[in-house]
Gaussian input, Z-matrix of N, CA and C with variables (Angstrom, degrees):
# hf/3-21g

backbone

0 1
 N
 C     1     B1
 C     2     B2     1     A1
 N     3     B3     2     A2     1     D1
 C     4     B4     3     A3     2     D2
 C     5     B5     4     A4     3     D3
 N     6     B6     5     A5     4     D4
 C     7     B7     6     A6     5     D5
 C     8     B8     7     A7     6     D6
 N     9     B9     8     A8     7     D7
 C    10    B10     9     A9     8     D8
 C    11    B11    10    A10     9     D9
 N    12    B12    11    A11    10    D10
 C    13    B13    12    A12    11    D11
 C    14    B14    13    A13    12    D12
 N    15    B15    14    A14    13    D13
 C    16    B16    15    A15    14    D14
 C    17    B17    16    A16    15    D15
 N    18    B18    17    A17    16    D16
 C    19    B19    18    A18    17    D17
 C    20    B20    19    A19    18    D18
 N    21    B21    20    A20    19    D19
 C    22    B22    21    A21    20    D20
 C    23    B23    22    A22    21    D21
 N    24    B24    23    A23    22    D22
 C    25    B25    24    A24    23    D23
 C    26    B26    25    A25    24    D24
 N    27    B27    26    A26    25    D25
 C    28    B28    27    A27    26    D26
 C    29    B29    28    A28    27    D27
 N    30    B30    29    A29    28    D28
 C    31    B31    30    A30    29    D29
 C    32    B32    31    A31    30    D30
 N    33    B33    32    A32    31    D31
 C    34    B34    33    A33    32    D32
 C    35    B35    34    A34    33    D33
 N    36    B36    35    A35    34    D34
 C    37    B37    36    A36    35    D35
 C    38    B38    37    A37    36    D36
 N    39    B39    38    A38    37    D37
 C    40    B40    39    A39    38    D38
 C    41    B41    40    A40    39    D39
 N    42    B42    41    A41    40    D40
 C    43    B43    42    A42    41    D41
 C    44    B44    43    A43    42    D42
 N    45    B45    44    A44    43    D43
 C    46    B46    45    A45    44    D44
 C    47    B47    46    A46    45    D45
 N    48    B48    47    A47    46    D46
 C    49    B49    48    A48    47    D47
 C    50    B50    49    A49    48    D48
 N    51    B51    50    A50    49    D49
 C    52    B52    51    A51    50    D50
 C    53    B53    52    A52    51    D51
 N    54    B54    53    A53    52    D52
 C    55    B55    54    A54    53    D53
 C    56    B56    55    A55    54    D54
 N    57    B57    56    A56    55    D55
 C    58    B58    57    A57    56    D56
 C    59    B59    58    A58    57    D57
 N    60    B60    59    A59    58    D58
 C    61    B61    60    A60    59    D59
 C    62    B62    61    A61    60    D60
 N    63    B63    62    A62    61    D61
 C    64    B64    63    A63    62    D62
 C    65    B65    64    A64    63    D63
 N    66    B66    65    A65    64    D64
 C    67    B67    66    A66    65    D65
 C    68    B68    67    A67    66    D66
 N    69    B69    68    A68    67    D67
 C    70    B70    69    A69    68    D68
 C    71    B71    70    A70    69    D69
 N    72    B72    71    A71    70    D70
 C    73    B73    72    A72    71    D71
 C    74    B74    73    A73    72    D72
 N    75    B75    74    A74    73    D73
 C    76    B76    75    A75    74    D74
 C    77    B77    76    A76    75    D75
 N    78    B78    77    A77    76    D76
 C    79    B79    78    A78    77    D77
 C    80    B80    79    A79    78    D78
 N    81    B81    80    A80    79    D79
 C    82    B82    81    A81    80    D80
 C    83    B83    82    A82    81    D81
 N    84    B84    83    A83    82    D82
 C    85    B85    84    A84    83    D83
 C    86    B86    85    A85    84    D84
 N    87    B87    86    A86    85    D85
 C    88    B88    87    A87    86    D86
 C    89    B89    88    A88    87    D87
 N    90    B90    89    A89    88    D88
 C    91    B91    90    A90    89    D89
 C    92    B92    91    A91    90    D90
 N    93    B93    92    A92    91    D91
 C    94    B94    93    A93    92    D92
 C    95    B95    94    A94    93    D93
 N    96    B96    95    A95    94    D94
 C    97    B97    96    A96    95    D95
 C    98    B98    97    A97    96    D96
 N    99    B99    98    A98    97    D97
 C   100   B100    99    A99    98    D98
 C   101   B101   100   A100    99    D99
 N   102   B102   101   A101   100   D100
 C   103   B103   102   A102   101   D101
 C   104   B104   103   A103   102   D102
 N   105   B105   104   A104   103   D103
 C   106   B106   105   A105   104   D104
 C   107   B107   106   A106   105   D105
 N   108   B108   107   A107   106   D106
 C   109   B109   108   A108   107   D107
 C   110   B110   109   A109   108   D108
 N   111   B111   110   A110   109   D109
 C   112   B112   111   A111   110   D110
 C   113   B113   112   A112   111   D111
 N   114   B114   113   A113   112   D112
 C   115   B115   114   A114   113   D113
 C   116   B116   115   A115   114   D114
 N   117   B117   116   A116   115   D115
 C   118   B118   117   A117   116   D116
 C   119   B119   118   A118   117   D117
 N   120   B120   119   A119   118   D118
 C   121   B121   120   A120   119   D119
 C   122   B122   121   A121   120   D120
 N   123   B123   122   A122   121   D121
 C   124   B124   123   A123   122   D122
 C   125   B125   124   A124   123   D123
 N   126   B126   125   A125   124   D124
 C   127   B127   126   A126   125   D125
 C   128   B128   127   A127   126   D126
 N   129   B129   128   A128   127   D127
 C   130   B130   129   A129   128   D128
 C   131   B131   130   A130   129   D129
 N   132   B132   131   A131   130   D130
 C   133   B133   132   A132   131   D131
 C   134   B134   133   A133   132   D132
 N   135   B135   134   A134   133   D133
 C   136   B136   135   A135   134   D134
 C   137   B137   136   A136   135   D135
 N   138   B138   137   A137   136   D136
 C   139   B139   138   A138   137   D137
 C   140   B140   139   A139   138   D138
 N   141   B141   140   A140   139   D139
 C   142   B142   141   A141   140   D140
 C   143   B143   142   A142   141   D141
 N   144   B144   143   A143   142   D142
 C   145   B145   144   A144   143   D143
 C   146   B146   145   A145   144   D144
 N   147   B147   146   A146   145   D145
 C   148   B148   147   A147   146   D146
 C   149   B149   148   A148   147   D147
 N   150   B150   149   A149   148   D148
 C   151   B151   150   A150   149   D149
 C   152   B152   151   A151   150   D150
 N   153   B153   152   A152   151   D151
 C   154   B154   153   A153   152   D152
 C   155   B155   154   A154   153   D153
 N   156   B156   155   A155   154   D154
 C   157   B157   156   A156   155   D155
 C   158   B158   157   A157   156   D156
 N   159   B159   158   A158   157   D157
 C   160   B160   159   A159   158   D158
 C   161   B161   160   A160   159   D159
 N   162   B162   161   A161   160   D160
 C   163   B163   162   A162   161   D161
 C   164   B164   163   A163   162   D162
 N   165   B165   164   A164   163   D163
 C   166   B166   165   A165   164   D164
 C   167   B167   166   A166   165   D165
 N   168   B168   167   A167   166   D166
 C   169   B169   168   A168   167   D167
 C   170   B170   169   A169   168   D168
 N   171   B171   170   A170   169   D169
 C   172   B172   171   A171   170   D170
 C   173   B173   172   A172   171   D171
 N   174   B174   173   A173   172   D172
 C   175   B175   174   A174   173   D173
 C   176   B176   175   A175   174   D174
 N   177   B177   176   A176   175   D175
 C   178   B178   177   A177   176   D176
 C   179   B179   178   A178   177   D177
 N   180   B180   179   A179   178   D178
 C   181   B181   180   A180   179   D179
 C   182   B182   181   A181   180   D180
 N   183   B183   182   A182   181   D181
 C   184   B184   183   A183   182   D182
 C   185   B185   184   A184   183   D183
 N   186   B186   185   A185   184   D184
 C   187   B187   186   A186   185   D185
 C   188   B188   187   A187   186   D186
 N   189   B189   188   A188   187   D187
 C   190   B190   189   A189   188   D188
 C   191   B191   190   A190   189   D189
 N   192   B192   191   A191   190   D190
 C   193   B193   192   A192   191   D191
 C   194   B194   193   A193   192   D192
 N   195   B195   194   A194   193   D193
 C   196   B196   195   A195   194   D194
 C   197   B197   196   A196   195   D195
 N   198   B198   197   A197   196   D196
 C   199   B199   198   A198   197   D197
 C   200   B200   199   A199   198   D198

   B1=1.5136
   B2=1.5378
   B3=1.3434
   B4=1.4499
   B5=1.5200
   B6=1.3571
   B7=1.4217
   B8=1.4180
   B9=1.3148
   B10=1.5148
   B11=1.5460
   B12=1.2608
   B13=1.4706
   B14=1.4720
   B15=1.3601
   B16=1.4026
   B17=1.5522
   B18=1.3120
   B19=1.4656
   B20=1.4956
   B21=1.3959
   B22=1.4899
   B23=1.4310
   B24=1.3175
   B25=1.4933
   B26=1.5088
   B27=1.4286
   B28=1.4055
   B29=1.4840
   B30=1.2728
   B31=1.4427
   B32=1.4901
   B33=1.2939
   B34=1.3800
   B35=1.5803
   B36=1.3662
   B37=1.3999
   B38=1.5214
   B39=1.3482
   B40=1.5034
   B41=1.4516
   B42=1.2869
   B43=1.4103
   B44=1.5594
   B45=1.3653
   B46=1.4519
   B47=1.5743
   B48=1.3116
   B49=1.3679
   B50=1.5696
   B51=1.3446
   B52=1.3866
   B53=1.5520
   B54=1.3335
   B55=1.4056
   B56=1.4864
   B57=1.2736
   B58=1.4300
   B59=1.5092
   B60=1.3047
   B61=1.5129
   B62=1.4908
   B63=1.3483
   B64=1.4286
   B65=1.5050
   B66=1.3507
   B67=1.5079
   B68=1.5022
   B69=1.3271
   B70=1.4766
   B71=1.5004
   B72=1.3131
   B73=1.4607
   B74=1.5478
   B75=1.2790
   B76=1.4864
   B77=1.5302
   B78=1.3426
   B79=1.3701
   B80=1.5768
   B81=1.3615
   B82=1.5030
   B83=1.4193
   B84=1.3212
   B85=1.5255
   B86=1.4773
   B87=1.2419
   B88=1.4025
   B89=1.5741
   B90=1.3670
   B91=1.4572
   B92=1.5263
   B93=1.3563
   B94=1.4639
   B95=1.5476
   B96=1.2992
   B97=1.4453
   B98=1.4998
   B99=1.4186
   B100=1.3459
   B101=1.5198
   B102=1.3065
   B103=1.4448
   B104=1.5515
   B105=1.3115
   B106=1.4260
   B107=1.5330
   B108=1.3126
   B109=1.4319
   B110=1.5366
   B111=1.3070
   B112=1.5152
   B113=1.5444
   B114=1.3218
   B115=1.4767
   B116=1.5346
   B117=1.3207
   B118=1.4267
   B119=1.5386
   B120=1.2807
   B121=1.4949
   B122=1.4889
   B123=1.3727
   B124=1.4491
   B125=1.5736
   B126=1.2627
   B127=1.4503
   B128=1.4774
   B129=1.2665
   B130=1.5546
   B131=1.5517
   B132=1.2892
   B133=1.4933
   B134=1.4937
   B135=1.3674
   B136=1.3982
   B137=1.5005
   B138=1.2890
   B139=1.4661
   B140=1.4818
   B141=1.3445
   B142=1.4263
   B143=1.5564
   B144=1.3127
   B145=1.4813
   B146=1.5235
   B147=1.3171
   B148=1.4262
   B149=1.5306
   B150=1.2175
   B151=1.5118
   B152=1.5050
   B153=1.3201
   B154=1.3688
   B155=1.5595
   B156=1.2775
   B157=1.5019
   B158=1.4655
   B159=1.3368
   B160=1.4744
   B161=1.5438
   B162=1.3065
   B163=1.5091
   B164=1.5507
   B165=1.3816
   B166=1.4869
   B167=1.4855
   B168=1.2730
   B169=1.4440
   B170=1.5332
   B171=1.2546
   B172=1.5630
   B173=1.5095
   B174=1.2624
   B175=1.5389
   B176=1.4350
   B177=1.4127
   B178=1.5102
   B179=1.5647
   B180=1.2833
   B181=1.5629
   B182=1.5249
   B183=1.3157
   B184=1.4184
   B185=1.5151
   B186=1.2440
   B187=1.4542
   B188=1.4986
   B189=1.2493
   B190=1.4858
   B191=1.5097
   B192=1.3491
   B193=1.4116
   B194=1.5841
   B195=1.3109
   B196=1.4250
   B197=1.6119
   B198=1.3371
   B199=1.5253
   B200=1.4896
   A1=110.90
   A2=119.21
   A3=123.33
   A4=111.97
   A5=114.57
   A6=114.05
   A7=115.28
   A8=118.55
   A9=125.11
   A10=107.47
   A11=120.70
   A12=126.95
   A13=109.29
   A14=118.54
   A15=123.22
   A16=110.40
   A17=113.48
   A18=117.83
   A19=114.52
   A20=111.18
   A21=115.90
   A22=113.82
   A23=117.96
   A24=122.82
   A25=116.74
   A26=114.61
   A27=117.60
   A28=114.68
   A29=122.69
   A30=126.10
   A31=109.78
   A32=119.84
   A33=124.33
   A34=112.72
   A35=113.89
   A36=123.10
   A37=112.85
   A38=113.25
   A39=115.90
   A40=109.92
   A41=121.94
   A42=125.06
   A43=111.05
   A44=113.23
   A45=114.58
   A46=111.31
   A47=118.26
   A48=122.56
   A49=117.62
   A50=111.81
   A51=121.41
   A52=109.69
   A53=118.94
   A54=121.58
   A55=110.01
   A56=122.25
   A57=123.30
   A58=110.43
   A59=118.17
   A60=121.80
   A61=110.31
   A62=119.83
   A63=121.95
   A64=112.53
   A65=114.44
   A66=118.58
   A67=112.76
   A68=116.34
   A69=122.48
   A70=108.35
   A71=117.29
   A72=120.50
   A73=109.31
   A74=119.73
   A75=119.43
   A76=113.50
   A77=116.44
   A78=121.69
   A79=114.07
   A80=112.38
   A81=118.54
   A82=108.20
   A83=121.22
   A84=121.11
   A85=108.00
   A86=121.67
   A87=117.07
   A88=112.56
   A89=115.00
   A90=120.66
   A91=109.94
   A92=115.13
   A93=122.03
   A94=111.10
   A95=116.21
   A96=120.20
   A97=114.45
   A98=120.55
   A99=126.23
   A100=117.73
   A101=115.47
   A102=125.54
   A103=111.52
   A104=115.49
   A105=118.51
   A106=112.80
   A107=116.33
   A108=121.71
   A109=116.05
   A110=115.72
   A111=120.22
   A112=106.21
   A113=120.38
   A114=120.55
   A115=110.55
   A116=120.33
   A117=123.92
   A118=113.62
   A119=116.99
   A120=118.54
   A121=112.15
   A122=113.45
   A123=116.25
   A124=110.89
   A125=120.17
   A126=124.44
   A127=110.01
   A128=118.26
   A129=123.76
   A130=106.98
   A131=117.80
   A132=119.59
   A133=113.14
   A134=111.78
   A135=116.49
   A136=110.52
   A137=120.84
   A138=120.82
   A139=108.80
   A140=122.64
   A141=122.80
   A142=110.57
   A143=115.55
   A144=115.71
   A145=116.34
   A146=115.62
   A147=117.42
   A148=111.58
   A149=121.87
   A150=120.68
   A151=110.30
   A152=117.36
   A153=123.31
   A154=116.44
   A155=118.51
   A156=121.52
   A157=109.60
   A158=111.97
   A159=120.94
   A160=109.93
   A161=114.16
   A162=121.33
   A163=102.10
   A164=111.28
   A165=122.06
   A166=112.45
   A167=113.82
   A168=114.03
   A169=112.63
   A170=115.70
   A171=121.68
   A172=109.80
   A173=111.32
   A174=118.47
   A175=110.85
   A176=108.65
   A177=113.86
   A178=110.15
   A179=111.03
   A180=114.38
   A181=107.22
   A182=113.73
   A183=115.99
   A184=114.49
   A185=115.38
   A186=121.88
   A187=110.08
   A188=118.28
   A189=121.25
   A190=108.97
   A191=122.09
   A192=122.63
   A193=115.43
   A194=118.35
   A195=120.55
   A196=109.48
   A197=112.82
   A198=113.94
   A199=112.65
   D1=-43.47
   D2=175.29
   D3=-57.70
   D4=-41.91
   D5=179.19
   D6=-65.08
   D7=-36.72
   D8=177.69
   D9=-60.18
   D10=-44.82
   D11=-176.93
   D12=-65.05
   D13=-43.06
   D14=178.30
   D15=-64.36
   D16=-47.37
   D17=-178.98
   D18=-62.36
   D19=-39.69
   D20=176.92
   D21=-66.54
   D22=-40.69
   D23=174.59
   D24=-59.17
   D25=-46.83
   D26=177.16
   D27=-69.21
   D28=-29.91
   D29=174.96
   D30=-72.36
   D31=-38.35
   D32=178.95
   D33=-65.24
   D34=-44.54
   D35=175.38
   D36=-60.18
   D37=-44.59
   D38=-179.44
   D39=-66.09
   D40=-43.67
   D41=-177.33
   D42=-61.40
   D43=-44.06
   D44=-178.61
   D45=-72.75
   D46=-35.39
   D47=174.52
   D48=-60.22
   D49=-50.84
   D50=-179.40
   D51=-64.43
   D52=-35.27
   D53=178.17
   D54=-71.51
   D55=-35.81
   D56=178.62
   D57=-69.01
   D58=-44.74
   D59=176.92
   D60=-61.08
   D61=-48.07
   D62=-179.79
   D63=-58.89
   D64=-38.57
   D65=178.25
   D66=-61.73
   D67=-45.13
   D68=-179.48
   D69=-63.84
   D70=-51.96
   D71=-175.67
   D72=-62.44
   D73=-42.95
   D74=-179.02
   D75=-68.33
   D76=-33.08
   D77=176.76
   D78=-66.27
   D79=-39.78
   D80=173.79
   D81=-64.45
   D82=-44.81
   D83=-179.29
   D84=-66.35
   D85=-38.99
   D86=-174.32
   D87=-70.60
   D88=-37.69
   D89=175.41
   D90=-60.63
   D91=-43.44
   D92=-171.34
   D93=-68.34
   D94=-48.74
   D95=-174.70
   D96=-90.80
   D97=-35.71
   D98=-173.63
   D99=-105.65
   D100=0.03
   D101=-173.11
   D102=-68.60
   D103=-31.16
   D104=-176.83
   D105=62.73
   D106=-139.24
   D107=177.27
   D108=-78.67
   D109=-7.40
   D110=-170.09
   D111=-106.13
   D112=31.52
   D113=-176.56
   D114=-67.75
   D115=-35.28
   D116=-174.42
   D117=-106.20
   D118=10.24
   D119=-173.75
   D120=-56.30
   D121=-46.61
   D122=-174.64
   D123=-66.91
   D124=-41.11
   D125=178.12
   D126=-66.13
   D127=-40.51
   D128=-179.55
   D129=-66.44
   D130=-42.87
   D131=178.58
   D132=-59.55
   D133=-42.60
   D134=-176.83
   D135=-73.81
   D136=-35.20
   D137=176.46
   D138=-67.69
   D139=-39.45
   D140=-179.92
   D141=-66.05
   D142=-38.23
   D143=176.09
   D144=-66.25
   D145=-27.34
   D146=-176.48
   D147=-95.17
   D148=3.13
   D149=176.10
   D150=-68.31
   D151=136.20
   D152=-177.17
   D153=84.34
   D154=-2.36
   D155=175.13
   D156=-72.34
   D157=145.30
   D158=175.62
   D159=-69.67
   D160=144.10
   D161=176.08
   D162=-72.34
   D163=146.71
   D164=173.39
   D165=-110.98
   D166=146.27
   D167=174.33
   D168=126.39
   D169=-41.07
   D170=-179.23
   D171=74.52
   D172=-160.24
   D173=177.43
   D174=-88.42
   D175=146.23
   D176=179.21
   D177=-76.20
   D178=134.56
   D179=179.90
   D180=-76.61
   D181=143.99
   D182=170.61
   D183=-74.11
   D184=137.76
   D185=-178.71
   D186=-129.10
   D187=179.32
   D188=-177.24
   D189=-65.69
   D190=-30.08
   D191=-174.67
   D192=-87.15
   D193=-24.39
   D194=179.61
   D195=-121.84
   D196=68.69
   D197=174.40
   D198=-85.61

């Protein structure tokens, strides 16, 4: 029974991992070859939306490690 659970888990992780990698690769290929003139539209729209936003995070506090 333990062997079945280990096998099932390994196969599930491989299927999920391979699917994720293939999705990223095919998306990159699709944007590169079939994007046409609109390759950077999404990035440009996001950058235009974020212009003028305040920075977040403030100043880094000094600690023992970064004096």
